[in-house]
C-alpha positions in Angstrom: 18.8 -0.1 -9.2 18.9 2.4 -12.0 17.3 5.9 -12.1 14.4 4.6 -14.1 13.2 1.8 -11.9 9.7 3.3 -11.4 7.5 5.2 -13.8 4.5 7.3 -12.9 2.2 7.3 -15.9 -1.3 8.2 -17.2 -3.2 8.4 -20.4 -3.8 12.1 -19.9 -1.4 14.9 -18.9 -0.6 14.8 -15.2 -0.7 17.9 -13.1 0.1 18.6 -9.4 2.1 20.6 -7.0 4.8 18.0 -6.7 4.7 16.9 -10.4 8.1 17.8 -11.8 7.3 17.5 -15.5 4.2 19.7 -15.8 1.8 18.5 -18.6 3.6 15.3 -19.4 2.1 11.8 -19.2 5.0 10.0 -17.5 8.0 10.5 -15.3 10.8 8.2 -14.2 11.7 8.0 -10.5 14.4 6.0 -8.7 12.6 5.6 -5.4 9.5 3.5 -4.8 8.1 5.5 -2.0 8.7 8.8 -3.8 7.0 7.6 -6.9 3.8 6.6 -5.0 3.8 9.8 -3.0 4.0 12.0 -6.1 1.4 9.9 -7.9 -1.0 10.1 -4.9 -0.8 13.9 -4.8 -1.2 14.4 -8.5 -4.3 14.4 -10.8 -5.1 14.6 -14.5 -7.3 16.8 -16.6 -9.5 15.3 -18.0 -9.9 12.7 -15.2 -7.9 9.5 -15.9 -6.1 6.8 -13.8 -2.6 7.4 -12.6 -0.3 4.4 -12.2 3.2 3.6 -10.7 4.9 0.9 -12.7 8.0 -1.1 -11.8 9.9 -0.7 -15.1 12.0 -3.9 -15.0 9.0 -6.2 -14.4 6.1 -4.1 -15.8 4.2 -4.7 -12.5 1.7 -1.9 -11.6 2.5 -1.1 -8.0 0.0 1.7 -7.4 -3.2 2.8 -9.1 -5.1 6.0 -8.4 -8.5 5.9 -10.1 -10.0 9.0 -11.8 -11.7 11.3 -9.4 -15.1 10.5 -10.8 -14.6 6.8 -10.1 -13.8 7.2 -6.4 -16.4 6.6 -3.7 -17.8 9.9 -2.6 -17.0 10.8 1.0 -13.9 8.7 1.2 -11.6 10.9 -0.8 -9.9 13.5 1.4 -7.5 14.9 -1.2 
């Protein structure tokens, strides 16, 4: 696998404690679990979906809906 096998992306700038490229809309990651972990702990402003994409196939492996679209009471983050 190459260093760009997974991409964390959004239509809005991504922000978060573990987000290594502050204010960017995408970031390439080599590890599947790391990509999903970073995406799950990140958010956007204004609210927008965050996705993890397997670059070679284009398959979306993980989707984090915008905060407003989540069911109230189920979101612990």
